[in-house]
N, CA, C, O and the ligand as a Tripos MOL2 file, in Angstrom:
@<TRIPOS>MOLECULE
protein
  305   303    77     0     0
PROTEIN
NO_CHARGES

@<TRIPOS>ATOM
      1 N         -10.0880  -32.6640   19.8250 N.3       1 MET1
      2 CA         -9.5390  -31.4290   19.2340 C.3       1 MET1
      3 C          -9.7900  -30.2400   20.1700 C.2       1 MET1
      4 O         -10.9380  -29.9600   20.5130 O.2       1 MET1
      5 N          -8.7640  -29.5650   20.5700 N.am      2 SER2
      6 CA         -8.9110  -28.3800   21.4100 C.3       2 SER2
      7 C          -8.4190  -27.1560   20.6370 C.2       2 SER2
      8 O          -7.8510  -27.2830   19.5520 O.2       2 SER2
      9 N          -8.6450  -25.9550   21.2130 N.am      3 THR3
     10 CA         -8.1720  -24.7370   20.5640 C.3       3 THR3
     11 C          -6.6490  -24.7200   20.5210 C.2       3 THR3
     12 O          -6.0520  -24.1150   19.6310 O.2       3 THR3
     13 N          -6.0220  -25.3930   21.4960 N.am      4 LYS4
     14 CA         -4.5630  -25.4780   21.5520 C.3       4 LYS4
     15 C          -4.0210  -26.1880   20.2920 C.2       4 LYS4
     16 O          -3.0100  -25.7900   19.7140 O.2       4 LYS4
     17 N          -4.7380  -27.2550   19.8940 N.am      5 THR5
     18 CA         -4.3540  -28.0010   18.6870 C.3       5 THR5
     19 C          -4.4460  -27.1030   17.4420 C.2       5 THR5
     20 O          -3.5550  -27.1050   16.5930 O.2       5 THR5
     21 N          -5.5430  -26.3380   17.3540 N.am      6 THR6
     22 CA         -5.7450  -25.4450   16.2250 C.3       6 THR6
     23 C          -4.6050  -24.4340   16.1430 C.2       6 THR6
     24 O          -4.0880  -24.1440   15.0640 O.2       6 THR6
     25 N          -4.2200  -23.8990   17.3190 N.am      7 PHE7
     26 CA         -3.1540  -22.9030   17.3720 C.3       7 PHE7
     27 C          -1.8410  -23.4740   16.8450 C.2       7 PHE7
     28 O          -1.1600  -22.8240   16.0520 O.2       7 PHE7
     29 N          -1.4720  -24.7010   17.2830 N.am      8 SER8
     30 CA         -0.2180  -25.2830   16.8400 C.3       8 SER8
     31 C          -0.2800  -25.6480   15.3620 C.2       8 SER8
     32 O           0.7450  -25.6300   14.6810 O.2       8 SER8
     33 N          -1.4850  -25.9830   14.8490 N.am      9 LEU9
     34 CA         -1.6410  -26.2310   13.4240 C.3       9 LEU9
     35 C          -1.3490  -24.9650   12.6500 C.2       9 LEU9
     36 O          -0.7510  -25.0100   11.5740 O.2       9 LEU9
     37 N          -1.7780  -23.8140   13.2070 N.am     10 GLY10
     38 CA         -1.4780  -22.5070   12.6010 C.3      10 GLY10
     39 C           0.0010  -22.2840   12.5170 C.2      10 GLY10
     40 O           0.5080  -21.7940   11.5080 O.2      10 GLY10
     41 N           0.7150  -22.6470   13.5920 N.am     11 ARG11
     42 CA          2.1690  -22.4840   13.6190 C.3      11 ARG11
     43 C           2.8290  -23.3520   12.5780 C.2      11 ARG11
     44 O           3.7720  -22.9280   11.9100 O.2      11 ARG11
     45 N           2.3310  -24.5770   12.4360 N.am     12 ILE12
     46 CA          2.8870  -25.4970   11.4320 C.3      12 ILE12
     47 C           2.6220  -24.9380   10.0330 C.2      12 ILE12
     48 O           3.5050  -24.9540    9.1750 O.2      12 ILE12
     49 N           1.3990  -24.4430    9.8090 N.am     13 TYR13
     50 CA          1.0420  -23.8420    8.5420 C.3      13 TYR13
     51 C           2.0330  -22.7280    8.1990 C.2      13 TYR13
     52 O           2.5290  -22.6570    7.0750 O.2      13 TYR13
     53 N           2.3210  -21.8490    9.1890 N.am     14 CYS14
     54 CA          3.2380  -20.7210    8.9690 C.3      14 CYS14
     55 C           4.6230  -21.2020    8.5810 C.2      14 CYS14
     56 O           5.2510  -20.6410    7.6820 O.2      14 CYS14
     57 N           5.1060  -22.2460    9.2580 N.am     15 SER15
     58 CA          6.4710  -22.7000    8.9660 C.3      15 SER15
     59 C           6.5600  -23.3710    7.5970 C.2      15 SER15
     60 O           7.6230  -23.4030    6.9760 O.2      15 SER15
     61 N           5.4230  -23.9070    7.1340 N.am     16 VAL16
     62 CA          5.4180  -24.5780    5.8300 C.3      16 VAL16
     63 C           5.1470  -23.5760    4.7070 C.2      16 VAL16
     64 O           5.8880  -23.5230    3.7260 O.2      16 VAL16
     65 N           4.0800  -22.7820    4.8550 N.am     17 PHE17
     66 CA          3.6280  -21.8950    3.7750 C.3      17 PHE17
     67 C           4.0320  -20.4410    3.9660 C.2      17 PHE17
     68 O           3.8680  -19.6260    3.0580 O.2      17 PHE17
     69 N           4.5620  -20.1100    5.1470 N.am     18 GLY18
     70 CA          4.8760  -18.7110    5.4400 C.3      18 GLY18
     71 C           3.7160  -18.0600    6.1470 C.2      18 GLY18
     72 O           2.6020  -18.5840    6.1430 O.2      18 GLY18
     73 N           3.9720  -16.9150    6.7560 N.am     19 HIS19
     74 CA          2.9460  -16.2180    7.5270 C.3      19 HIS19
     75 C           1.8850  -15.6130    6.6180 C.2      19 HIS19
     76 O           2.1490  -15.2490    5.4720 O.2      19 HIS19
     77 N           0.6640  -15.5170    7.1720 N.am     20 ARG20
     78 CA         -0.4370  -14.8740    6.4390 C.3      20 ARG20
     79 C          -0.5770  -13.4540    6.9940 C.2      20 ARG20
     80 O          -1.3590  -13.2150    7.9140 O.2      20 ARG20
     81 N           0.1780  -12.5270    6.4310 N.am     21 TYR21
     82 CA          0.2080  -11.1810    6.9640 C.3      21 TYR21
     83 C          -0.9970  -10.3540    6.5410 C.2      21 TYR21
     84 O          -1.5060  -10.4710    5.4260 O.2      21 TYR21
     85 N          -1.4400   -9.5040    7.4870 N.am     22 ARG22
     86 CA         -2.3700   -8.4330    7.1210 C.3      22 ARG22
     87 C          -1.7270   -7.1420    7.5770 C.2      22 ARG22
     88 O          -0.9840   -7.1450    8.5580 O.2      22 ARG22
     89 N          -1.9900   -6.0320    6.8930 N.am     23 VAL23
     90 CA         -1.3870   -4.7530    7.2400 C.3      23 VAL23
     91 C          -2.0500   -4.2080    8.5010 C.2      23 VAL23
     92 O          -3.2680   -4.0430    8.5530 O.2      23 VAL23
     93 N          -1.2260   -3.9300    9.5240 N.am     24 THR24
     94 CA         -1.7750   -3.3600   10.7440 C.3      24 THR24
     95 C          -1.5640   -1.8460   10.7850 C.2      24 THR24
     96 O          -2.3030   -1.1330   11.4630 O.2      24 THR24
     97 N          -0.5530   -1.3580   10.0570 N.am     25 ARG25
     98 CA         -0.3080    0.0720   10.0250 C.3      25 ARG25
     99 C           0.4240    0.4640    8.7580 C.2      25 ARG25
    100 O           1.3730   -0.2030    8.3450 O.2      25 ARG25
    101 N          -0.0250    1.5570    8.1380 N.am     26 LYS26
    102 CA          0.6580    2.1060    6.9800 C.3      26 LYS26
    103 C           1.6250    3.1650    7.4850 C.2      26 LYS26
    104 O           1.1990    4.1750    8.0460 O.2      26 LYS26
    105 N           2.9230    2.9470    7.2920 N.am     27 VAL27
    106 CA          3.9280    3.8930    7.7970 C.3      27 VAL27
    107 C           4.2130    4.9520    6.7390 C.2      27 VAL27
    108 O           4.0310    6.1440    6.9840 O.2      27 VAL27
    109 N           4.6580    4.5190    5.5650 N.am     28 THR28
    110 CA          4.7990    5.4010    4.3930 C.3      28 THR28
    111 C           4.2050    4.6590    3.2160 C.2      28 THR28
    112 O           3.6250    3.5880    3.3920 O.2      28 THR28
    113 N           4.3380    5.2140    2.0030 N.am     29 SER29
    114 CA          3.7990    4.5270    0.8260 C.3      29 SER29
    115 C           4.5690    3.2510    0.5330 C.2      29 SER29
    116 O           4.0670    2.3740   -0.1710 O.2      29 SER29
    117 N           5.8030    3.1330    1.0710 N.am     30 HIS30
    118 CA          6.6260    1.9340    0.8290 C.3      30 HIS30
    119 C           6.6750    1.0070    2.0300 C.2      30 HIS30
    120 O           6.9440   -0.1850    1.8850 O.2      30 HIS30
    121 N           6.4170    1.5470    3.2220 N.am     31 ILE31
    122 CA          6.6220    0.7670    4.4440 C.3      31 ILE31
    123 C           5.3000    0.5440    5.1730 C.2      31 ILE31
    124 O           4.5460    1.4810    5.4350 O.2      31 ILE31
    125 N           5.0450   -0.7080    5.4880 N.am     32 ASN32
    126 CA          3.8730   -1.0990    6.2810 C.3      32 ASN32
    127 C           4.3070   -1.9330    7.4730 C.2      32 ASN32
    128 O           5.4040   -2.4920    7.4890 O.2      32 ASN32
    129 N           3.4360   -2.0110    8.4690 N.am     33 GLU33
    130 CA          3.6230   -2.9850    9.5380 C.3      33 GLU33
    131 C           2.5690   -4.0710    9.3180 C.2      33 GLU33
    132 O           1.4360   -3.7960    8.9230 O.2      33 GLU33
    133 N           2.9830   -5.3230    9.5880 N.am     34 TYR34
    134 CA          2.1020   -6.4600    9.3600 C.3      34 TYR34
    135 C           1.9850   -7.3160   10.5970 C.2      34 TYR34
    136 O           2.8700   -7.3310   11.4540 O.2      34 TYR34
    137 N           0.8650   -8.0390   10.6770 N.am     35 GLN35
    138 CA          0.7380   -9.0640   11.6960 C.3      35 GLN35
    139 C           0.1510  -10.3160   11.0670 C.2      35 GLN35
    140 O          -0.7740  -10.2470   10.2570 O.2      35 GLN35
    141 N           0.7030  -11.4680   11.4530 N.am     36 CYS36
    142 CA          0.2140  -12.7280   10.9210 C.3      36 CYS36
    143 C          -1.1470  -13.0550   11.5540 C.2      36 CYS36
    144 O          -1.3010  -13.0100   12.7740 O.2      36 CYS36
    145 N          -2.1280  -13.3830   10.7070 N.am     37 MET37
    146 CA         -3.4790  -13.6930   11.1600 C.3      37 MET37
    147 C          -3.5180  -15.0420   11.8980 C.2      37 MET37
    148 O          -4.4400  -15.2990   12.6720 O.2      37 MET37
    149 N          -2.5320  -15.8860   11.6620 N.am     38 LEU38
    150 CA         -2.5670  -17.2360   12.2350 C.3      38 LEU38
    151 C          -1.8070  -17.3520   13.5550 C.2      38 LEU38
    152 O          -2.2970  -17.9820   14.4920 O.2      38 LEU38
    153 N          -0.6030  -16.7470   13.6440 N.am     39 CYS39
    154 CA          0.1900  -16.9230   14.8460 C.3      39 CYS39
    155 C           0.5100  -15.6110   15.5710 C.2      39 CYS39
    156 O           1.0710  -15.6340   16.6670 O.2      39 CYS39
    157 N           0.1580  -14.4670   14.9670 N.am     40 GLY40
    158 CA          0.3520  -13.1780   15.6110 C.3      40 GLY40
    159 C           1.7440  -12.5880   15.4500 C.2      40 GLY40
    160 O           2.0510  -11.5590   16.0510 O.2      40 GLY40
    161 N           2.5990  -13.2300   14.6390 N.am     41 HIS41
    162 CA          3.9510  -12.7400   14.3810 C.3      41 HIS41
    163 C           3.9000  -11.3570   13.7240 C.2      41 HIS41
    164 O           3.1460  -11.1470   12.7740 O.2      41 HIS41
    165 N           4.7100  -10.4070   14.2380 N.am     42 GLU42
    166 CA          4.7120   -9.0490   13.7060 C.3      42 GLU42
    167 C           5.9050   -8.8310   12.7720 C.2      42 GLU42
    168 O           7.0040   -9.3280   13.0200 O.2      42 GLU42
    169 N           5.6680   -8.0820   11.7000 N.am     43 ALA43
    170 CA          6.7300   -7.8340   10.7390 C.3      43 ALA43
    171 C           6.5640   -6.4350   10.1630 C.2      43 ALA43
    172 O           5.5290   -5.7900   10.3320 O.2      43 ALA43
    173 N           7.6100   -5.9820    9.4790 N.am     44 THR44
    174 CA          7.5610   -4.6790    8.7960 C.3      44 THR44
    175 C           8.4210   -4.7280    7.5400 C.2      44 THR44
    176 O           9.2090   -5.6540    7.3480 O.2      44 THR44
    177 N           8.2600   -3.7270    6.6930 N.am     45 THR45
    178 CA          9.0950   -3.6200    5.5100 C.3      45 THR45
    179 C          10.3920   -2.9140    5.8970 C.2      45 THR45
    180 O          10.3490   -1.8660    6.5420 O.2      45 THR45
    181 N          11.5350   -3.4630    5.5190 N.am     46 ASP46
    182 CA         12.8080   -2.7960    5.8430 C.3      46 ASP46
    183 C          13.1850   -1.8110    4.7300 C.2      46 ASP46
    184 O          12.4460   -1.6450    3.7590 O.2      46 ASP46
    185 N          14.3520   -1.1590    4.8860 N.am     47 ASP47
    186 CA         14.7230   -0.1220    3.9180 C.3      47 ASP47
    187 C          15.0490   -0.6810    2.5350 C.2      47 ASP47
    188 O          15.2140    0.0800    1.5820 O.2      47 ASP47
    189 N          15.1400   -1.9930    2.4220 N.am     48 LYS48
    190 CA         15.3850   -2.5980    1.1180 C.3      48 LYS48
    191 C          14.0880   -3.1320    0.4970 C.2      48 LYS48
    192 O          14.1020   -3.7210   -0.5840 O.2      48 LYS48
    193 N          12.9690   -2.9150    1.1980 N.am     49 GLY49
    194 CA         11.6830   -3.3470    0.6750 C.3      49 GLY49
    195 C          11.3280   -4.7830    0.9690 C.2      49 GLY49
    196 O          10.3740   -5.3240    0.4110 O.2      49 GLY49
    197 N          12.1170   -5.4150    1.8690 N.am     50 LYS50
    198 CA         11.8340   -6.7970    2.2330 C.3      50 LYS50
    199 C          11.1110   -6.8730    3.5610 C.2      50 LYS50
    200 O          11.2700   -6.0010    4.4150 O.2      50 LYS50
    201 N          10.3130   -7.9200    3.7350 N.am     51 ILE51
    202 CA          9.5930   -8.0990    4.9870 C.3      51 ILE51
    203 C          10.5240   -8.7100    6.0310 C.2      51 ILE51
    204 O          11.1410   -9.7480    5.7940 O.2      51 ILE51
    205 N          10.6180   -8.0630    7.1750 N.am     52 THR52
    206 CA         11.5140   -8.5050    8.2350 C.3      52 THR52
    207 C          10.7910   -8.4450    9.5600 C.2      52 THR52
    208 O           9.7600   -7.7850    9.6840 O.2      52 THR52
    209 N          11.3300   -9.1340   10.5500 N.am     53 LYS53
    210 CA         10.7370   -9.1850   11.8840 C.3      53 LYS53
    211 C          10.6520   -7.7930   12.4940 C.2      53 LYS53
    212 O          11.6120   -7.0250   12.4280 O.2      53 LYS53
    213 N           9.5120   -7.4650   13.0860 N.am     54 LEU54
    214 CA          9.3350   -6.1310   13.7070 C.3      54 LEU54
    215 C           9.9770   -6.1140   15.0920 C.2      54 LEU54
    216 O           9.4210   -6.6280   16.0620 O.2      54 LEU54
    217 N          11.1710   -5.5060   15.1560 N.am     55 THR55
    218 CA         11.8650   -5.3750   16.4280 C.3      55 THR55
    219 C          11.4400   -4.0720   17.1030 C.2      55 THR55
    220 O          10.9220   -3.1850   16.4240 O.2      55 THR55
    221 N          11.6380   -3.9240   18.4070 N.am     56 PRO56
    222 CA         11.3060   -2.6570   19.0830 C.3      56 PRO56
    223 C          12.0060   -1.4640   18.4330 C.2      56 PRO56
    224 O          11.4600   -0.3620   18.3730 O.2      56 PRO56
    225 N          13.2330   -1.7080   17.9450 N.am     57 GLN57
    226 CA         14.0170   -0.6440   17.2850 C.3      57 GLN57
    227 C          13.3390   -0.2060   15.9870 C.2      57 GLN57
    228 O          13.2190    0.9900   15.7190 O.2      57 GLN57
    229 N          12.8930   -1.1800   15.1770 N.am     58 LEU58
    230 CA         12.2180   -0.8760   13.9220 C.3      58 LEU58
    231 C          10.8690   -0.2010   14.1780 C.2      58 LEU58
    232 O          10.4420    0.6700   13.4190 O.2      58 LEU58
    233 N          10.2040   -0.6200   15.2650 N.am     59 LYS59
    234 CA          8.9210   -0.0330   15.6340 C.3      59 LYS59
    235 C           9.1100    1.4530   15.9420 C.2      59 LYS59
    236 O           8.2780    2.2850   15.5790 O.2      59 LYS59
    237 N          10.2150    1.7700   16.6160 N.am     60 ASP60
    238 CA         10.5950    3.1450   16.9460 C.3      60 ASP60
    239 C          10.8110    3.9730   15.6860 C.2      60 ASP60
    240 O          10.3140    5.0930   15.5670 O.2      60 ASP60
    241 N          11.5660    3.3950   14.7410 N.am     61 ILE61
    242 CA         11.8460    4.0720   13.4700 C.3      61 ILE61
    243 C          10.5360    4.3350   12.7220 C.2      61 ILE61
    244 O          10.3350    5.4260   12.1880 O.2      61 ILE61
    245 N           9.6460    3.3360   12.6830 N.am     62 ASN62
    246 CA          8.3680    3.4750   12.0030 C.3      62 ASN62
    247 C           7.5230    4.5750   12.6480 C.2      62 ASN62
    248 O           6.8420    5.3380   11.9630 O.2      62 ASN62
    249 N           7.5800    4.6390   13.9860 N.am     63 GLU63
    250 CA          6.8440    5.6520   14.7330 C.3      63 GLU63
    251 C           7.2750    7.0480   14.2760 C.2      63 GLU63
    252 O           6.4460    7.9220   14.0210 O.2      63 GLU63
    253 N           8.5930    7.2300   14.1820 N.am     64 THR64
    254 CA          9.1800    8.5050   13.7430 C.3      64 THR64
    255 C           8.7640    8.8100   12.3050 C.2      64 THR64
    256 O           8.3910    9.9380   11.9830 O.2      64 THR64
    257 N           8.8330    7.7950   11.4470 N.am     65 LEU65
    258 CA          8.4970    7.9580   10.0400 C.3      65 LEU65
    259 C           7.0180    8.3510    9.8850 C.2      65 LEU65
    260 O           6.6850    9.2040    9.0630 O.2      65 LEU65
    261 N           6.1390    7.7290   10.6750 N.am     66 THR66
    262 CA          4.7060    8.0320   10.6040 C.3      66 THR66
    263 C           4.4670    9.4960   10.9350 C.2      66 THR66
    264 O           3.7360   10.1870   10.2260 O.2      66 THR66
    265 N           5.0790    9.9670   12.0080 N.am     67 THR67
    266 CA          4.9280   11.3660   12.4230 C.3      67 THR67
    267 C           5.4400   12.3030   11.3480 C.2      67 THR67
    268 O           4.7860   13.2880   11.0070 O.2      67 THR67
    269 N           6.6070   11.9930   10.8180 N.am     68 PHE68
    270 CA          7.2370   12.7930    9.7770 C.3      68 PHE68
    271 C           6.3610   12.8270    8.5280 C.2      68 PHE68
    272 O           6.1530   13.8830    7.9310 O.2      68 PHE68
    273 N           5.8570   11.6660    8.1440 N.am     69 HIS69
    274 CA          5.0660   11.5230    6.9420 C.3      69 HIS69
    275 C           3.7470   12.2920    7.0430 C.2      69 HIS69
    276 O           3.3060   12.8960    6.0650 O.2      69 HIS69
    277 N           3.1240   12.2730    8.2120 N.am     70 LYS70
    278 CA          1.8530   12.9710    8.4340 C.3      70 LYS70
    279 C           2.0510   14.4860    8.3510 C.2      70 LYS70
    280 O           1.2020   15.1990    7.8180 O.2      70 LYS70
    281 N           3.1880   14.9760    8.8880 N.am     71 LYS71
    282 CA          3.4750   16.4030    8.8600 C.3      71 LYS71
    283 C           3.6680   16.8880    7.4220 C.2      71 LYS71
    284 O           3.2260   17.9700    7.0340 O.2      71 LYS71
    285 N           4.3610   16.0200    6.6380 N.am     72 LYS72
    286 CA          4.6760   16.3620    5.2580 C.3      72 LYS72
    287 C           3.4380   16.2740    4.3640 C.2      72 LYS72
    288 O           3.2560   17.0800    3.4520 O.2      72 LYS72
    289 N           2.5960   15.2870    4.6400 N.am     73 ASN73
    290 CA          1.3720   15.0610    3.8460 C.3      73 ASN73
    291 C           0.1490   15.0230    4.7600 C.2      73 ASN73
    292 O          -0.3050   13.9370    5.1220 O.2      73 ASN73
    293 N          -0.3940   16.1760    5.1390 N.am     74 PRO74
    294 CA         -1.4970   16.1900    6.1040 C.3      74 PRO74
    295 C          -2.7280   15.4410    5.6100 C.2      74 PRO74
    296 O          -3.5180   14.9560    6.4200 O.2      74 PRO74
    297 N          -2.9060   15.3380    4.2990 N.am     75 ALA75
    298 CA         -4.0910   14.7040    3.7390 C.3      75 ALA75
    299 C          -3.9570   13.1760    3.6760 C.2      75 ALA75
    300 O          -4.9400   12.4710    3.4470 O.2      75 ALA75
    301 N          -2.7520   12.6810    3.8780 N.am     76 PHE76
    302 CA         -2.5120   11.2220    3.7500 C.3      76 PHE76
    303 C          -3.2760   10.4380    4.7740 C.2      76 PHE76
    304 O          -3.1870    9.2100    4.8050 O.2      76 PHE76
    305 ZN          2.3280  -16.8470   11.2420 Zn       77 ZN77
@<TRIPOS>BOND
     1     1     2 1
     2     2     3 1
     3     3     4 2
     4     3     5 am
     5     5     6 1
     6     6     7 1
     7     7     8 2
     8     7     9 am
     9     9    10 1
    10    10    11 1
    11    11    12 2
    12    11    13 am
    13    13    14 1
    14    14    15 1
    15    15    16 2
    16    15    17 am
    17    17    18 1
    18    18    19 1
    19    19    20 2
    20    19    21 am
    21    21    22 1
    22    22    23 1
    23    23    24 2
    24    23    25 am
    25    25    26 1
    26    26    27 1
    27    27    28 2
    28    27    29 am
    29    29    30 1
    30    30    31 1
    31    31    32 2
    32    31    33 am
    33    33    34 1
    34    34    35 1
    35    35    36 2
    36    35    37 am
    37    37    38 1
    38    38    39 1
    39    39    40 2
    40    39    41 am
    41    41    42 1
    42    42    43 1
    43    43    44 2
    44    43    45 am
    45    45    46 1
    46    46    47 1
    47    47    48 2
    48    47    49 am
    49    49    50 1
    50    50    51 1
    51    51    52 2
    52    51    53 am
    53    53    54 1
    54    54    55 1
    55    55    56 2
    56    55    57 am
    57    57    58 1
    58    58    59 1
    59    59    60 2
    60    59    61 am
    61    61    62 1
    62    62    63 1
    63    63    64 2
    64    63    65 am
    65    65    66 1
    66    66    67 1
    67    67    68 2
    68    67    69 am
    69    69    70 1
    70    70    71 1
    71    71    72 2
    72    71    73 am
    73    73    74 1
    74    74    75 1
    75    75    76 2
    76    75    77 am
    77    77    78 1
    78    78    79 1
    79    79    80 2
    80    79    81 am
    81    81    82 1
    82    82    83 1
    83    83    84 2
    84    83    85 am
    85    85    86 1
    86    86    87 1
    87    87    88 2
    88    87    89 am
    89    89    90 1
    90    90    91 1
    91    91    92 2
    92    91    93 am
    93    93    94 1
    94    94    95 1
    95    95    96 2
    96    95    97 am
    97    97    98 1
    98    98    99 1
    99    99   100 2
   100    99   101 am
   101   101   102 1
   102   102   103 1
   103   103   104 2
   104   103   105 am
   105   105   106 1
   106   106   107 1
   107   107   108 2
   108   107   109 am
   109   109   110 1
   110   110   111 1
   111   111   112 2
   112   111   113 am
   113   113   114 1
   114   114   115 1
   115   115   116 2
   116   115   117 am
   117   117   118 1
   118   118   119 1
   119   119   120 2
   120   119   121 am
   121   121   122 1
   122   122   123 1
   123   123   124 2
   124   123   125 am
   125   125   126 1
   126   126   127 1
   127   127   128 2
   128   127   129 am
   129   129   130 1
   130   130   131 1
   131   131   132 2
   132   131   133 am
   133   133   134 1
   134   134   135 1
   135   135   136 2
   136   135   137 am
   137   137   138 1
   138   138   139 1
   139   139   140 2
   140   139   141 am
   141   141   142 1
   142   142   143 1
   143   143   144 2
   144   143   145 am
   145   145   146 1
   146   146   147 1
   147   147   148 2
   148   147   149 am
   149   149   150 1
   150   150   151 1
   151   151   152 2
   152   151   153 am
   153   153   154 1
   154   154   155 1
   155   155   156 2
   156   155   157 am
   157   157   158 1
   158   158   159 1
   159   159   160 2
   160   159   161 am
   161   161   162 1
   162   162   163 1
   163   163   164 2
   164   163   165 am
   165   165   166 1
   166   166   167 1
   167   167   168 2
   168   167   169 am
   169   169   170 1
   170   170   171 1
   171   171   172 2
   172   171   173 am
   173   173   174 1
   174   174   175 1
   175   175   176 2
   176   175   177 am
   177   177   178 1
   178   178   179 1
   179   179   180 2
   180   179   181 am
   181   181   182 1
   182   182   183 1
   183   183   184 2
   184   183   185 am
   185   185   186 1
   186   186   187 1
   187   187   188 2
   188   187   189 am
   189   189   190 1
   190   190   191 1
   191   191   192 2
   192   191   193 am
   193   193   194 1
   194   194   195 1
   195   195   196 2
   196   195   197 am
   197   197   198 1
   198   198   199 1
   199   199   200 2
   200   199   201 am
   201   201   202 1
   202   202   203 1
   203   203   204 2
   204   203   205 am
   205   205   206 1
   206   206   207 1
   207   207   208 2
   208   207   209 am
   209   209   210 1
   210   210   211 1
   211   211   212 2
   212   211   213 am
   213   213   214 1
   214   214   215 1
   215   215   216 2
   216   215   217 am
   217   217   218 1
   218   218   219 1
   219   219   220 2
   220   219   221 am
   221   221   222 1
   222   222   223 1
   223   223   224 2
   224   223   225 am
   225   225   226 1
   226   226   227 1
   227   227   228 2
   228   227   229 am
   229   229   230 1
   230   230   231 1
   231   231   232 2
   232   231   233 am
   233   233   234 1
   234   234   235 1
   235   235   236 2
   236   235   237 am
   237   237   238 1
   238   238   239 1
   239   239   240 2
   240   239   241 am
   241   241   242 1
   242   242   243 1
   243   243   244 2
   244   243   245 am
   245   245   246 1
   246   246   247 1
   247   247   248 2
   248   247   249 am
   249   249   250 1
   250   250   251 1
   251   251   252 2
   252   251   253 am
   253   253   254 1
   254   254   255 1
   255   255   256 2
   256   255   257 am
   257   257   258 1
   258   258   259 1
   259   259   260 2
   260   259   261 am
   261   261   262 1
   262   262   263 1
   263   263   264 2
   264   263   265 am
   265   265   266 1
   266   266   267 1
   267   267   268 2
   268   267   269 am
   269   269   270 1
   270   270   271 1
   271   271   272 2
   272   271   273 am
   273   273   274 1
   274   274   275 1
   275   275   276 2
   276   275   277 am
   277   277   278 1
   278   278   279 1
   279   279   280 2
   280   279   281 am
   281   281   282 1
   282   282   283 1
   283   283   284 2
   284   283   285 am
   285   285   286 1
   286   286   287 1
   287   287   288 2
   288   287   289 am
   289   289   290 1
   290   290   291 1
   291   291   292 2
   292   291   293 am
   293   293   294 1
   294   294   295 1
   295   295   296 2
   296   295   297 am
   297   297   298 1
   298   298   299 1
   299   299   300 2
   300   299   301 am
   301   301   302 1
   302   302   303 1
   303   303   304 2
@<TRIPOS>SUBSTRUCTURE
     1 MET1         2 RESIDUE 1 A MET
     2 SER2         6 RESIDUE 1 A SER
     3 THR3        10 RESIDUE 1 A THR
     4 LYS4        14 RESIDUE 1 A LYS
     5 THR5        18 RESIDUE 1 A THR
     6 THR6        22 RESIDUE 1 A THR
     7 PHE7        26 RESIDUE 1 A PHE
     8 SER8        30 RESIDUE 1 A SER
     9 LEU9        34 RESIDUE 1 A LEU
    10 GLY10       38 RESIDUE 1 A GLY
    11 ARG11       42 RESIDUE 1 A ARG
    12 ILE12       46 RESIDUE 1 A ILE
    13 TYR13       50 RESIDUE 1 A TYR
    14 CYS14       54 RESIDUE 1 A CYS
    15 SER15       58 RESIDUE 1 A SER
    16 VAL16       62 RESIDUE 1 A VAL
    17 PHE17       66 RESIDUE 1 A PHE
    18 GLY18       70 RESIDUE 1 A GLY
    19 HIS19       74 RESIDUE 1 A HIS
    20 ARG20       78 RESIDUE 1 A ARG
    21 TYR21       82 RESIDUE 1 A TYR
    22 ARG22       86 RESIDUE 1 A ARG
    23 VAL23       90 RESIDUE 1 A VAL
    24 THR24       94 RESIDUE 1 A THR
    25 ARG25       98 RESIDUE 1 A ARG
    26 LYS26      102 RESIDUE 1 A LYS
    27 VAL27      106 RESIDUE 1 A VAL
    28 THR28      110 RESIDUE 1 A THR
    29 SER29      114 RESIDUE 1 A SER
    30 HIS30      118 RESIDUE 1 A HIS
    31 ILE31      122 RESIDUE 1 A ILE
    32 ASN32      126 RESIDUE 1 A ASN
    33 GLU33      130 RESIDUE 1 A GLU
    34 TYR34      134 RESIDUE 1 A TYR
    35 GLN35      138 RESIDUE 1 A GLN
    36 CYS36      142 RESIDUE 1 A CYS
    37 MET37      146 RESIDUE 1 A MET
    38 LEU38      150 RESIDUE 1 A LEU
    39 CYS39      154 RESIDUE 1 A CYS
    40 GLY40      158 RESIDUE 1 A GLY
    41 HIS41      162 RESIDUE 1 A HIS
    42 GLU42      166 RESIDUE 1 A GLU
    43 ALA43      170 RESIDUE 1 A ALA
    44 THR44      174 RESIDUE 1 A THR
    45 THR45      178 RESIDUE 1 A THR
    46 ASP46      182 RESIDUE 1 A ASP
    47 ASP47      186 RESIDUE 1 A ASP
    48 LYS48      190 RESIDUE 1 A LYS
    49 GLY49      194 RESIDUE 1 A GLY
    50 LYS50      198 RESIDUE 1 A LYS
    51 ILE51      202 RESIDUE 1 A ILE
    52 THR52      206 RESIDUE 1 A THR
    53 LYS53      210 RESIDUE 1 A LYS
    54 LEU54      214 RESIDUE 1 A LEU
    55 THR55      218 RESIDUE 1 A THR
    56 PRO56      222 RESIDUE 1 A PRO
    57 GLN57      226 RESIDUE 1 A GLN
    58 LEU58      230 RESIDUE 1 A LEU
    59 LYS59      234 RESIDUE 1 A LYS
    60 ASP60      238 RESIDUE 1 A ASP
    61 ILE61      242 RESIDUE 1 A ILE
    62 ASN62      246 RESIDUE 1 A ASN
    63 GLU63      250 RESIDUE 1 A GLU
    64 THR64      254 RESIDUE 1 A THR
    65 LEU65      258 RESIDUE 1 A LEU
    66 THR66      262 RESIDUE 1 A THR
    67 THR67      266 RESIDUE 1 A THR
    68 PHE68      270 RESIDUE 1 A PHE
    69 HIS69      274 RESIDUE 1 A HIS
    70 LYS70      278 RESIDUE 1 A LYS
    71 LYS71      282 RESIDUE 1 A LYS
    72 LYS72      286 RESIDUE 1 A LYS
    73 ASN73      290 RESIDUE 1 A ASN
    74 PRO74      294 RESIDUE 1 A PRO
    75 ALA75      298 RESIDUE 1 A ALA
    76 PHE76      302 RESIDUE 1 A PHE
    77 ZN77       305 GROUP 0 **** ****
């Protein structure tokens, strides 16, 4: 058993049970960025509230939203 085997088992786990996401960044009260603890896959909440793959474009939008949100709610 090597670490390589463990890693691929994580990938199999993800494809069977789905990713084990943890929140890596709070963008707004509705939108978060997530990363899978097992395979490192990144995701975010889209405008319909569903979890979707974190593309560079979505990362850009989230960046803008974070800045906007902080300005509007300094205490957040
Ligand atoms: Zn995963």
